[in-house]
C-alpha positions as CSV (number, residue, x, y, z in Angstrom):
1,M,-47.3,-33.2,37.7
2,P,-46.9,-30.9,40.7
3,S,-46.5,-27.3,39.8
4,S,-43.3,-27.0,41.8
5,H,-41.6,-29.2,39.1
6,R,-42.7,-27.2,36.1
7,P,-40.1,-24.3,36.3
8,H,-37.3,-26.9,36.4
9,I,-38.6,-28.6,33.2
10,L,-39.1,-25.3,31.4
11,A,-35.6,-24.2,32.3
12,S,-34.1,-27.4,31.0
13,R,-35.7,-27.1,27.6
14,P,-33.3,-24.6,26.0
15,A,-30.4,-26.8,26.9
16,S,-32.1,-29.9,25.5
17,L,-33.0,-28.1,22.3
18,C,-29.4,-26.9,21.8
19,A,-28.1,-30.4,22.4
20,A,-30.6,-31.9,19.9
21,V,-29.6,-29.3,17.2
22,A,-25.9,-30.0,17.8
23,A,-26.4,-33.8,17.6
24,A,-28.3,-33.4,14.3
25,L,-25.7,-31.2,12.7
26,L,-22.7,-33.3,13.9
27,A,-24.4,-36.7,13.1
28,G,-23.3,-36.6,9.4
29,C,-22.2,-34.4,6.5
30,V,-24.9,-32.3,5.0
31,S,-24.2,-30.3,1.8
32,T,-26.2,-28.1,-0.5
33,A,-25.8,-27.6,-4.3
34,P,-23.3,-24.9,-5.3
35,V,-24.9,-21.5,-6.0
36,V,-23.3,-19.5,-8.9
37,G,-22.5,-16.1,-7.5
38,G,-23.2,-17.3,-3.9
39,G,-21.1,-16.6,-0.9
40,E,-20.1,-13.3,0.8
41,K,-18.5,-10.7,-1.5
42,G,-15.2,-9.1,-0.6
43,P,-14.4,-5.3,-0.7
44,V,-13.3,-5.7,-4.4
45,T,-15.8,-7.6,-6.4
46,G,-17.5,-7.8,-9.8
47,S,-15.8,-7.6,-13.2
48,A,-14.3,-5.3,-15.8
49,G,-14.2,-5.4,-19.6
50,G,-12.4,-2.5,-21.1
51,A,-13.9,0.6,-19.6
52,A,-17.1,-1.2,-18.7
53,T,-17.7,-2.7,-15.2
54,E,-20.2,-4.9,-13.6
55,N,-21.1,-5.1,-9.9
56,K,-18.1,-3.2,-8.7
57,N,-17.8,-1.8,-5.2
58,S,-19.5,1.6,-5.2
59,T,-16.8,3.1,-2.9
60,L,-14.0,2.5,-5.5
61,E,-12.8,5.8,-7.0
62,H,-13.4,6.3,-10.7
63,C,-11.7,8.4,-13.4
64,D,-13.5,9.9,-16.4
65,A,-10.2,10.1,-18.4
66,T,-7.6,7.4,-18.3
67,L,-4.1,8.7,-17.2
68,G,-1.9,6.2,-19.0
69,T,-0.8,2.6,-19.2
70,L,0.3,0.7,-16.1
71,G,2.1,-2.5,-15.1
72,V,1.8,-4.0,-11.6
73,V,4.8,-5.7,-10.1
74,E,5.2,-7.0,-6.6
75,D,8.4,-8.0,-4.8
76,Q,7.9,-11.7,-4.2
77,N,11.1,-11.9,-2.2
78,A,9.9,-9.4,0.3
79,S,9.1,-10.5,3.9
80,W,5.5,-9.4,3.6
81,F,5.0,-11.6,0.6
82,Q,6.3,-14.6,2.5
83,E,3.9,-13.9,5.3
84,L,1.0,-14.2,2.9
85,R,1.7,-17.9,2.8
86,N,0.9,-18.2,6.5
87,Y,-2.7,-17.2,5.6
88,K,-2.6,-19.5,2.5
89,L,-2.9,-16.4,0.3
90,G,-1.2,-15.9,-3.1
91,S,-0.3,-12.9,-5.2
92,T,-2.0,-9.6,-4.6
93,I,-1.7,-8.6,-8.3
94,P,-5.0,-10.1,-9.7
95,V,-7.3,-8.3,-7.2
96,I,-5.2,-5.0,-7.6
97,R,-5.5,-5.2,-11.4
98,L,-9.2,-5.7,-11.1
99,M,-9.8,-2.6,-9.0
100,I,-7.5,-0.5,-11.2
101,Q,-9.4,-1.5,-14.4
102,Q,-12.7,-0.9,-12.7
103,S,-11.6,2.6,-11.8
104,N,-10.7,3.4,-15.4
105,C,-7.8,5.5,-14.2
106,F,-5.1,3.4,-15.9
107,V,-5.0,0.8,-18.7
108,I,-3.3,-2.4,-17.5
109,V,-0.5,-4.0,-19.6
110,E,0.9,-7.4,-18.8
111,R,4.3,-7.5,-17.2
112,G,4.0,-10.7,-15.2
113,N,4.1,-14.4,-15.8
114,A,1.8,-14.1,-18.9
115,M,4.7,-12.5,-20.7
116,Q,6.2,-16.0,-21.1
117,N,3.1,-17.0,-23.0
118,M,3.2,-13.9,-25.2
119,N,6.9,-14.7,-26.0
120,T,6.0,-18.3,-26.8
121,E,3.4,-17.1,-29.4
122,R,6.0,-14.9,-31.0
123,A,8.5,-17.7,-31.1
124,L,6.0,-19.9,-32.8
125,Q,5.3,-17.2,-35.4
126,Q,9.0,-16.7,-36.1
127,S,9.5,-20.5,-36.4
128,G,7.0,-20.6,-39.2
129,E,4.5,-22.9,-37.4
130,M,1.7,-20.4,-37.2
131,R,-0.9,-19.9,-39.9
132,G,-0.6,-17.1,-42.3
133,G,-2.3,-13.9,-41.2
134,S,-1.8,-14.6,-37.5
135,N,-0.4,-11.1,-37.3
136,F,2.2,-11.6,-34.5
137,G,4.8,-9.3,-36.1
138,K,6.9,-6.8,-34.3
139,G,5.9,-3.4,-33.1
140,Q,2.5,-4.2,-31.6
141,M,3.2,-4.3,-27.8
142,V,2.0,-1.3,-25.8
143,A,4.5,0.4,-23.5
144,A,3.9,0.7,-19.8
145,D,4.0,4.4,-18.9
146,Y,4.0,3.6,-15.2
147,T,4.7,0.8,-12.7
148,M,2.7,0.3,-9.5
149,S,4.3,-1.6,-6.7
150,P,2.2,-2.9,-3.8
151,S,3.4,-3.8,-0.3
152,I,1.9,-4.8,3.1
153,Q,3.2,-3.0,6.2
154,F,1.4,-5.3,8.7
155,S,-1.5,-7.6,8.9
156,Q,-2.4,-9.0,12.3
157,N,-5.0,-10.2,14.7
158,T,-5.1,-7.5,17.4
159,G,-6.8,-9.8,19.9
160,G,-10.4,-10.3,21.0
161,V,-12.6,-12.3,23.3
162,G,-12.5,-16.1,23.5
163,G,-15.3,-18.4,24.3
164,G,-15.9,-18.9,28.0
165,L,-19.6,-18.4,28.5
166,G,-20.6,-22.0,28.4
167,A,-22.4,-22.7,25.1
168,F,-24.8,-25.2,26.6
169,S,-25.3,-23.9,30.1
170,P,-29.0,-24.1,31.0
171,G,-28.9,-20.5,32.2
172,L,-27.4,-18.9,29.1
173,G,-28.5,-21.3,26.3
174,V,-27.7,-20.1,22.8
175,L,-26.7,-16.7,24.0
176,G,-23.5,-18.1,25.4
177,A,-22.7,-19.7,22.1
178,V,-23.2,-16.4,20.1
179,A,-20.7,-14.7,22.3
180,G,-18.3,-17.6,21.9
181,S,-15.5,-16.0,19.8
182,M,-14.6,-12.5,18.6
183,K,-11.4,-11.1,17.1
184,T,-10.2,-7.9,15.4
185,N,-8.2,-8.0,12.2
186,E,-6.1,-5.0,11.0
187,A,-4.0,-4.4,7.9
188,A,-2.0,-1.5,6.4
189,T,-0.8,-1.4,2.8
190,T,1.1,0.9,0.5
191,L,1.0,1.5,-3.3
192,I,3.9,3.3,-5.1
193,L,3.5,4.8,-8.6
194,I,6.7,5.1,-10.7
195,D,7.2,6.8,-14.1
196,N,9.0,4.2,-16.2
197,R,10.8,6.7,-18.5
198,S,12.4,8.8,-15.9
199,G,12.3,6.5,-12.8
200,V,10.7,9.3,-10.8
201,Q,8.2,8.4,-8.1
202,L,4.9,10.1,-9.0
203,A,2.7,9.1,-6.1
204,A,2.5,7.0,-3.0
205,A,-0.4,6.2,-0.7
206,E,-1.0,4.2,2.4
207,G,-4.3,2.5,3.3
208,T,-5.7,0.7,6.3
209,A,-8.6,-1.5,7.1
210,K,-10.1,-3.1,10.2
211,N,-12.9,-5.4,11.1
212,T,-14.2,-7.5,14.0
213,D,-14.9,-11.1,13.2
214,F,-17.7,-12.8,15.1
215,N,-17.2,-16.6,15.0
216,I,-20.7,-17.8,16.0
217,M,-20.4,-21.4,15.1
218,G,-16.9,-21.6,16.6
219,G,-18.5,-20.5,19.9
220,L,-21.4,-22.9,19.6
221,F,-19.5,-26.1,18.7
222,G,-15.9,-25.2,19.8
223,G,-13.1,-26.5,17.6
224,L,-15.3,-29.0,15.8
225,A,-17.0,-26.5,13.6
226,G,-14.1,-24.1,13.1
227,G,-15.2,-20.8,11.6
228,A,-18.1,-22.2,9.6
229,A,-20.3,-19.1,10.3
230,G,-17.7,-16.5,11.0
231,G,-17.9,-12.9,9.9
232,Y,-16.2,-13.9,6.6
233,S,-17.0,-17.0,4.6
234,K,-13.4,-17.6,3.6
235,S,-10.2,-15.8,4.9
236,P,-10.8,-12.8,7.0
237,E,-7.1,-11.9,6.8
238,G,-7.3,-12.0,3.0
239,K,-10.3,-9.8,2.8
240,I,-9.0,-7.2,5.2
241,I,-5.8,-7.0,3.2
242,V,-7.8,-6.4,0.0
243,A,-9.8,-3.7,1.8
244,A,-6.6,-2.0,2.9
245,F,-5.3,-2.0,-0.7
246,A,-8.7,-0.6,-1.9
247,D,-8.2,2.3,0.6
248,S,-4.6,2.8,-0.6
249,Y,-5.7,2.9,-4.2
250,N,-8.6,5.4,-3.5
251,Q,-6.1,7.7,-1.8
252,L,-3.6,7.4,-4.6
253,V,-6.3,8.3,-7.2
254,R,-7.3,11.3,-5.2
255,A,-3.7,12.4,-5.1
256,V,-3.0,12.1,-8.9
257,R,-6.2,13.9,-9.7
258,N,-4.5,17.0,-8.1
259,Y,-1.1,16.0,-9.4
260,K,1.5,18.8,-9.6
261,A,5.0,17.9,-10.8
262,Q,7.9,18.4,-8.5
263,T,10.6,20.7,-9.9
264,V,14.2,21.3,-9.1
265,K,16.2,24.4,-10.1
266,G,18.4,23.4,-13.1
267,G,16.3,20.3,-13.9
268,L,15.9,16.9,-12.4
269,G,19.0,14.8,-12.1
270,T,21.5,17.6,-12.9
271,G,23.0,17.7,-9.4
272,G,20.2,19.2,-7.3
273,A,20.2,22.3,-5.2
274,L,22.5,21.0,-2.5
275,G,26.1,21.5,-3.6
276,V,29.5,20.4,-2.2
277,S,32.8,22.2,-2.2
278,G,34.9,21.2,-5.2
279,G,31.9,19.5,-7.0
280,S,31.1,19.9,-10.7
281,T,27.3,20.6,-10.4
282,A,25.9,24.0,-10.7
283,A,25.0,24.0,-7.0
284,S,28.6,23.0,-6.1
285,K,30.0,25.8,-8.3
286,D,27.8,28.2,-6.4
287,V,29.2,26.9,-3.1
288,D,32.8,27.4,-4.4
289,A,31.9,30.9,-5.7
290,A,30.3,31.9,-2.4
291,G,33.5,30.8,-0.6
292,A,35.7,32.7,-2.9
293,K,34.0,36.0,-2.4
294,P,35.3,36.7,1.1
295,A,38.8,35.9,0.1
296,A,38.6,38.2,-2.9
297,K,37.3,41.0,-0.7
298,A,40.2,40.5,1.7
299,A,42.7,40.7,-1.2
300,T,41.3,44.0,-2.6
301,K,41.3,46.0,0.7
302,P,43.4,49.2,0.5
303,A,46.8,49.1,2.2
304,A,46.8,50.6,5.6
305,K,48.3,54.1,5.7
306,P,51.5,54.4,7.7
307,A,51.0,56.3,10.9
308,A,52.0,60.0,10.5
309,K,55.4,60.9,12.0
310,P,55.5,63.8,14.3
311,A,57.0,66.9,12.7
312,A,60.7,67.3,13.5
313,K,61.4,70.1,15.9
314,P,63.6,72.8,14.5
315,V,67.2,72.8,15.9
316,A,67.6,75.8,18.1
317,K,70.4,78.1,16.8
318,P,73.0,79.2,19.4
319,A,72.6,82.7,20.5
320,A,74.9,85.2,18.9
321,T,77.8,86.4,21.1
322,T,79.5,89.8,21.0
323,T,83.1,90.6,21.8
324,P,83.9,93.5,24.1
């Protein structure tokens, strides 16, 4: 073969190789056996049993002493919860409860759907259907000292770079495929901590997370392969939301470690320090008293002294006359 033809043959080999690999992968379905514990781990992972944990994320805050009992309740009528369905995501509570227990900062008590099952067991006991010694009597449930409420401010794709480099161009070869698709995901979340006995908000924290997702296979095979080898094995939106909640929780734990109760003069809920005229609170009475002081001062001013009259001039007596 003439040497002038060799560069052309060598240049065409990367394209031929890519085409052969693509044909082999797309020719049929190939699967592997499931691997227990396989797959990419999210920002909240592992397990918790009481105060013990296994394989937790090392960046999660930890408390040496537990601060109290806690129930987690989310507003499933909120707009952010409805948006989760667009990502095919469910409740945020399970993963939030996992990271709370792993942190050892609070003891979780059930206040969700499982309460129905708890009540069912008690109803069976009261009906007499349970065995003797089942010990489902009254006075055993643990009170929730606090309630934590999660919410999502926003979760969105902030844009990226779409494929356009020509995955199978002879010049770029696989390099064009690797750069095929890239997007940035962002999320911001909030956690609110409420004291159940007083209703006072004790702490609040916002968290954020961001990542860039490189969709390699999406660039290589276009829409046929989807996100098979993307930056996340499952839902990048779901994992970025969890990461934002982990950031929120870490910041909340740091805040409660340095907790200092807010105080109001006269006590919480007794009217506050901002009074109104005519009100019945202590601050309102102070307002009325302050307004009465100028009026009282005006009433006690000494009466003005009348201007001094000029002294009356003495009447001149007529001069005495003498008779001749």
